[in-house]
C-alpha positions in Angstrom: 78.4 102.7 98.5 74.9 101.7 99.8 71.9 103.8 98.5 68.3 103.5 99.3 65.9 104.2 96.4 62.1 103.9 96.2 62.5 100.5 94.5 65.0 99.1 96.9 68.5 99.2 98.2 71.5 99.2 95.8 75.2 98.5 96.6 77.7 100.3 94.3 81.5 100.5 94.1 84.3 103.0 93.8 86.4 103.4 90.7 89.7 105.2 90.5 90.2 107.6 87.6 93.1 109.8 86.4 91.6 112.7 88.5 89.9 111.1 91.5 87.8 108.3 92.6 84.1 108.1 91.6 81.2 106.1 92.9 79.7 103.7 90.3 76.2 102.2 90.4 75.9 99.9 87.4 73.1 97.9 85.9 70.2 99.6 87.8 66.8 98.6 86.4 64.7 101.6 85.4 61.8 99.5 84.1 60.6 95.9 84.4 62.2 93.2 82.2 60.4 93.3 78.9 59.8 89.5 78.8 56.8 87.2 78.7 53.6 89.3 78.5 55.7 92.5 78.4 57.4 91.7 75.1 56.4 94.3 72.4 54.7 96.4 75.1 55.5 99.8 76.7 58.0 99.8 79.6 56.4 99.1 83.0 57.6 100.2 86.5 60.2 97.9 88.0 58.9 95.9 91.0 60.6 96.7 94.3 63.2 94.2 95.3 64.0 92.7 98.6 67.5 92.8 100.1 70.4 94.7 98.4 70.8 94.9 94.6 74.4 94.4 93.5 75.1 97.4 91.3 78.9 96.7 90.9 78.8 95.4 87.3 77.2 96.3 84.0 73.8 94.8 83.2 73.1 93.1 79.9 72.7 95.0 76.7 69.4 94.9 74.8 69.1 91.9 72.5 71.1 92.3 69.3 73.1 90.4 66.8 76.9 90.5 67.0 78.5 93.6 65.5 80.5 92.6 62.4 83.2 95.2 63.0 83.6 94.3 66.6 83.7 90.6 65.8 86.3 91.0 63.0 88.6 92.9 65.4 88.0 90.6 68.3 86.7 93.4 70.5 84.6 92.6 73.6 80.9 92.7 73.1 78.7 92.8 76.2 76.2 89.9 76.7 72.7 90.8 75.7 69.4 89.6 77.1 65.7 90.5 77.2 65.8 89.8 80.9 67.0 92.9 82.8 68.1 94.8 79.6 66.3 98.0 80.6 69.0 99.1 82.9 71.2 102.2 83.4 74.5 103.2 84.9 75.4 106.1 87.2 78.8 107.6 87.8 78.9 110.3 90.5 81.7 112.0 92.5 79.6 111.5 95.6 76.1 110.4 96.4 75.4 113.5 98.5 73.1 116.5 98.4 75.2 118.9 96.2 72.7 118.8 93.2 75.3 118.5 90.4 74.5 118.8 86.7 73.3 115.5 85.2 74.3 114.2 81.8 72.3 111.3 80.4 73.9 109.5 77.4 72.0 107.6 74.8 74.2 105.2 72.8 74.3 104.8 69.1 74.3 101.6 66.9 71.8 102.2 64.1 68.9 101.2 66.4 70.0 97.6 66.1 73.2 97.5 68.3 75.2 99.2 71.0 74.9 99.4 74.8 75.4 101.6 77.8 78.6 99.8 78.8 80.9 100.7 75.9 84.4 101.9 76.9 84.0 104.8 74.5 81.2 106.2 76.6 82.3 105.2 80.1 81.3 108.2 82.3 83.8 107.8 85.1 86.4 110.3 83.8 83.8 112.9 82.9 82.2 112.6 86.4 85.5 112.8 88.2 87.1 115.6 86.2 84.2 118.0 86.2 82.1 117.1 89.3 79.0 116.1 87.3 76.7 113.0 87.4 76.8 110.9 84.3 74.1 108.4 83.4 74.1 106.0 80.4 70.9 104.1 79.5 69.8 101.1 77.4 66.7 100.9 75.3 65.1 98.2 73.2 66.6 97.7 69.7 65.7 96.2 66.3 62.4 94.4 66.0 61.9 94.3 69.8 62.1 98.1 69.9 60.7 99.4 66.6 58.5 96.8 64.9 55.0 98.2 64.2 52.4 95.6 65.3 49.3 97.4 66.4 47.6 96.8 63.1 48.1 93.1 63.4 47.9 92.3 67.2 45.5 95.0 68.5 45.6 98.1 70.6 47.7 96.4 73.4 50.6 96.5 70.9 49.8 99.9 69.3 53.1 101.4 70.7 55.3 98.5 69.5 56.9 100.6 66.8 58.2 103.2 69.3 59.2 101.1 72.3 62.8 102.3 72.0 61.5 105.9 72.4 59.3 105.0 75.3 62.2 103.3 77.0 64.3 106.4 76.7 61.4 108.5 78.2 61.1 105.9 81.0 64.8 106.2 81.8 64.5 110.0 81.9 61.5 109.7 84.3 63.7 107.5 86.5 66.4 110.1 86.5 63.8 112.8 87.4 62.6 110.7 90.3 65.9 109.2 91.6 69.0 111.2 90.6 69.0 113.5 93.7 70.0 110.4 95.7 73.1 110.2 93.6 74.1 113.9 94.1 72.4 115.0 90.9 70.1 117.9 90.2 66.8 116.7 88.6 66.2 120.3 87.4 69.5 120.4 85.4 69.4 117.3 83.1 71.2 117.2 79.8 70.4 114.4 77.3 73.1 113.7 74.8 73.9 111.1 72.2 75.8 110.3 69.0 74.7 108.6 65.7 71.4 106.7 66.5 71.8 108.1 70.0 72.0 111.6 68.5 68.9 110.9 66.4 67.2 109.6 69.6 68.0 112.9 71.3 66.6 114.9 68.3 63.5 112.7 68.3 63.0 113.4 72.0 63.4 117.1 71.3 60.4 116.8 68.9 58.3 114.5 71.2 55.8 116.4 73.4 55.7 113.6 75.9 59.4 114.3 76.8 58.8 118.0 77.7 60.1 118.8 81.2 62.3 115.7 81.4 65.5 117.4 80.2 66.8 121.0 80.2 69.6 120.9 77.6 70.2 118.7 74.6 73.3 117.7 72.7 72.9 116.1 69.3 76.2 114.6 67.9 75.9 113.3 64.3 72.1 112.9 64.6 69.0 113.9 62.8 65.4 114.9 63.7 64.2 113.2 60.5 64.7 109.5 61.4 61.1 108.4 61.6 58.7 106.7 59.2 55.0 107.0 58.5 52.6 104.2 59.4 52.3 102.7 55.8 56.1 102.5 55.5 56.5 100.9 59.0 53.8 98.4 58.2 55.6 97.5 55.0 58.7 96.9 57.1 56.7 94.6 59.4 55.5 92.6 56.4 59.1 92.1 55.2 60.2 91.1 58.7 57.3 88.6 59.0 58.4 87.1 55.7 62.0 86.7 57.0 60.6 85.1 60.1 58.5 82.6 58.1 55.3 84.1 59.3 52.3 85.8 57.8 49.9 88.5 59.1 47.7 85.7 60.3 50.5 84.1 62.3 52.2 87.3 63.5 51.2 86.5 67.1 53.9 83.8 67.2 56.4 86.7 67.6 55.1 87.1 71.2 56.7 83.9 72.3 59.2 83.2 69.6 62.6 82.1 71.1 64.9 85.1 71.2 67.6 83.6 69.0 65.1 82.6 66.4 63.7 86.2 66.4 67.3 87.7 66.1 68.1 85.3 63.3 65.0 86.5 61.4 66.0 90.1 62.1 69.5 89.5 60.6 68.0 87.9 57.5 65.6 90.8 57.1 68.4 93.4 57.7 70.7 91.8 55.2 67.9 91.8 52.5 67.0 95.4 53.4 70.6 96.5 53.0 70.8 95.2 49.4 68.8 98.2 48.3 70.7 100.8 50.3 73.9 102.7 49.5 75.6 103.6 52.7 73.8 103.2 56.0 70.9 100.8 56.1 68.4 101.6 58.8 65.7 99.0 58.7 64.3 99.9 62.2 63.3 103.4 63.1 60.6 105.2 65.1 57.1 105.4 63.6 54.9 108.5 63.2 52.0 106.6 64.7 49.7 109.5 66.0 50.4 108.3 69.6 54.1 108.7 70.6 55.0 110.7 67.5 52.2 112.7 65.8 54.6 114.2 63.2 58.2 114.1 62.0 60.3 115.3 65.0 61.8 118.0 62.8 58.3 119.4 62.2 57.5 119.3 65.9 60.7 121.2 66.6 59.8 123.8 64.0 56.4 124.1 65.6 58.1 124.9 69.0 58.2 121.6 71.0 60.9 121.9 73.6 61.7 125.3 72.2 62.9 126.4 75.7 65.7 123.7 75.7 69.2 125.0 74.7 70.6 122.9 72.0 74.2 122.0 71.0 74.3 120.2 67.6 76.9 119.3 65.1 78.6 116.7 62.8 82.0 115.4 61.9 83.5 116.5 58.6 83.7 113.0 57.1 80.9 111.1 58.7 80.3 108.6 55.9 83.9 107.5 55.4 83.0 104.5 57.5 80.9 103.3 54.6 83.1 104.4 51.7 86.7 104.0 52.7 87.7 100.3 53.2 89.9 100.0 56.2 92.1 97.4 54.5 93.2 99.8 51.8 91.7 97.9 48.9 88.1 97.5 48.0 85.8 98.2 45.2 86.7 99.7 41.8 86.3 103.3 40.8 83.5 102.2 38.5 81.6 100.5 41.3 82.0 103.7 43.5 80.7 105.9 40.6 77.8 103.5 40.2 76.9 104.1 43.8 77.2 107.9 43.3 74.8 107.6 40.4 72.4 105.5 42.5 72.4 108.0 45.4 71.7 111.0 43.1 69.1 109.0 41.2 67.2 108.5 44.5 67.5 112.2 45.3 66.8 113.5 41.8 64.6 111.4 39.6 65.9 113.2 36.5 69.3 114.4 35.3 71.4 112.4 37.9 74.5 112.7 35.7 74.1 116.5 35.4 73.6 116.7 39.2 76.7 114.7 39.7 78.8 117.1 37.6 77.3 120.1 39.6 78.0 118.4 42.9 81.5 117.5 41.9 82.2 121.1 41.1 80.9 122.4 44.4 82.9 119.8 46.3 86.0 120.6 44.4 85.6 124.2 45.4 85.2 123.3 49.1 88.2 120.9 49.0 90.4 123.2 46.9 91.1 120.2 44.6 89.3 117.7 42.4 87.8 115.0 44.6 88.4 111.3 44.3 85.4 109.2 43.5 85.3 107.9 47.1 85.6 111.4 48.5 82.6 112.4 46.4 80.6 109.4 47.6 81.6 110.1 51.2 80.5 113.7 50.9 77.2 112.8 49.3 76.3 110.3 52.0 77.5 112.6 54.8 75.3 115.3 53.3 72.3 113.0 53.0 72.5 111.2 56.3 74.0 113.8 58.7 75.1 117.3 57.5 72.0 118.6 55.7 69.6 117.1 58.2 71.6 118.9 60.9 71.3 122.1 58.9 67.6 121.7 58.7 67.4 121.1 62.4 69.4 124.3 63.0 67.0 126.2 60.8 64.0 124.7 62.5 65.2 126.0 65.8 65.6 129.6 64.5 62.4 130.9 66.2 62.9 129.0 69.4 63.2 130.8 72.8 66.4 129.0 73.8 69.7 129.4 72.1 71.2 126.9 69.7 74.9 126.3 69.1 76.5 124.6 66.1 79.8 122.8 65.7 81.9 121.0 63.0 84.4 118.4 64.3 87.4 118.3 61.8 90.3 116.5 63.5 91.3 113.7 61.3 92.4 110.3 62.5 95.9 109.3 61.3 94.9 105.7 61.0 94.0 103.9 57.8 96.6 106.1 56.0 94.4 109.1 56.8 91.6 108.0 54.4 88.9 108.1 57.1 89.3 111.8 57.9 87.1 113.2 60.7 84.9 110.0 60.6 81.8 109.0 62.3 82.1 108.2 66.1 85.5 109.9 66.2 84.3 112.6 68.5 82.9 110.4 71.2 86.1 109.4 73.1 87.2 113.1 73.0 84.0 114.0 74.8 84.2 111.2 77.4 88.0 111.7 78.0 88.5 108.0 77.0 91.3 108.3 74.4 93.3 105.5 75.8 90.6 102.9 75.8 91.2 100.0 73.4 88.0 100.8 71.6 89.2 104.4 71.2 92.8 103.6 70.1 91.4 101.8 67.1 89.9 105.1 66.0 92.2 107.9 67.3 95.6 106.1 67.2 98.2 106.1 69.9 98.9 109.8 70.1 95.7 111.8 69.8 95.6 115.4 71.0 94.6 115.3 74.7 94.1 119.0 74.7 91.2 118.7 72.2 89.6 116.2 74.6 90.2 118.6 77.5 88.5 121.4 75.6 85.5 119.4 74.2 84.7 117.6 77.5 84.9 120.9 79.4 82.7 122.6 76.9 80.1 119.9 76.9 79.9 120.0 80.7 79.7 123.8 80.8 76.9 123.6 78.4 75.1 121.0 80.5 75.5 123.3 83.6 74.6 126.7 82.0 73.2 126.2 78.6 76.2 128.0 77.0 79.2 126.1 75.6 82.2 128.0 77.1 85.8 127.1 77.4 88.9 129.2 78.1 90.6 127.5 75.1 87.9 128.3 72.6 86.9 131.5 70.9 83.6 133.0 72.0 80.9 130.6 70.8 78.2 132.7 69.2 74.7 131.2 69.0 73.6 130.0 65.6 71.4 132.3 63.6 70.4 131.8 59.9 71.9 135.2 59.1 75.5 134.1 59.8 75.3 130.4 60.7 78.1 130.7 63.3 79.7 127.3 63.8 82.6 126.3 66.0 85.3 124.2 64.3 86.6 121.7 66.8 90.2 120.9 66.1 93.6 121.6 67.7 93.2 125.1 66.4 89.5 125.9 67.0 87.9 128.7 65.2 84.4 130.2 64.9 83.3 129.9 61.3 80.4 131.5 59.4 78.5 129.0 57.3 81.2 126.4 56.8 80.7 124.2 53.7 78.2 126.7 52.4 78.5 125.6 48.9 77.2 122.1 49.8 74.4 123.5 51.9 73.3 125.8 49.0 73.5 122.9 46.5 71.0 120.8 48.5 68.8 123.8 49.3 68.5 124.9 45.7 67.9 121.3 44.6 65.0 121.0 47.2 63.5 124.3 45.9 63.7 123.0 42.3 62.0 119.7 43.3 59.3 121.6 45.2 58.5 123.7 42.2 
């Protein structure tokens, strides 16, 4: 398992999967460690190393605070460190000259957590079953990846608000330059991700600097609208400095602040930020800085950036149930939930929030075929706001693109938590990676999930990566998305091609936007 790369020699290992053995090369640095003078600066090339690099175990995750859900359930969380965090993993059937399709995974975690070593997105089964090369990458998170600092620390730090994006681009450049040595085709690269990873893919889709680095894109529960303007990002920086006990005049102390002290400040700031948010708090996001991002990625996509890249994009039916359905079965009162509904609608519609609530409830009841519970209504509102309608806008923005776009709706519902979670956020990931029996997956899918659905989805994802068309013998013909019919594949144990699913909800938000614009 010895490979010679431009930066040095690496020594991998072999892993046995259900189908065959695969070669694993783990924790490979794709950029220099972002420590010392490189903290808050763009990724730099990794220095060549002497001897052999042991690539038999995962590298550290990017620095982050412990995940509350993982901690509460006593799940393993990989160690994190600034040193060596910019690493990636490669799973390949063989490091030969066969030039296989390459699939590069960007993990989720709200831009504050996650890693390339989660069991949910282990690439071994995918690589072994379908003869593809799978890569998973890390990128800087939280303040270290998305804190705007150029206005305080000078031009050397002008890119500090988009370091996570630049890390992703650096990883794709590494793939372009090195993946042939692992049996991959640098001219057939698919970038895919879920949640914040899906948003990262959609952001790359609207980033001119990424053009040519990937040839297909898959956005799972993502959005091309997760970026802030400079004034808002600079306000975030001011709040973070306050949480860290600093001022604009002493902001340079961040450059050598001990990591644990910086992460503690990040947690204090995130907790305070979340107090004003219903649903998903996202204190750290990319910045429209005129350098890395010159406009909202959605607008860049609409303008034609990466228009020649085939796109597969979709959402899960009940994305926001993670935030609205307490897993213990108890939780807040109906009154508290209704107060959150009012708060969400008040943010969206400055006037007549109660009238809008009644209108939305009627539309949702028609879609469900029954009167919704208050938590169902809140879940649907947040799913629309965070995932479903941004995805519809991305689909429409691609309407004039040269490449085809395909839409899906994942509707299989987890039986856990008494069925209250439905087709929740993240639920699709272990189906794509064929990892239904991983402990992290069992806590989502239960003990007897439909293996055939995983077979269909994983095969379709790989076929799309290879050809740009999502084809599977088990699925109906998948017609490209067009605004005229909005063809969308329902992914469930009985898949079906739907025209404009959940159309009433889409029209509600579209009409509301038109009223606001007028």
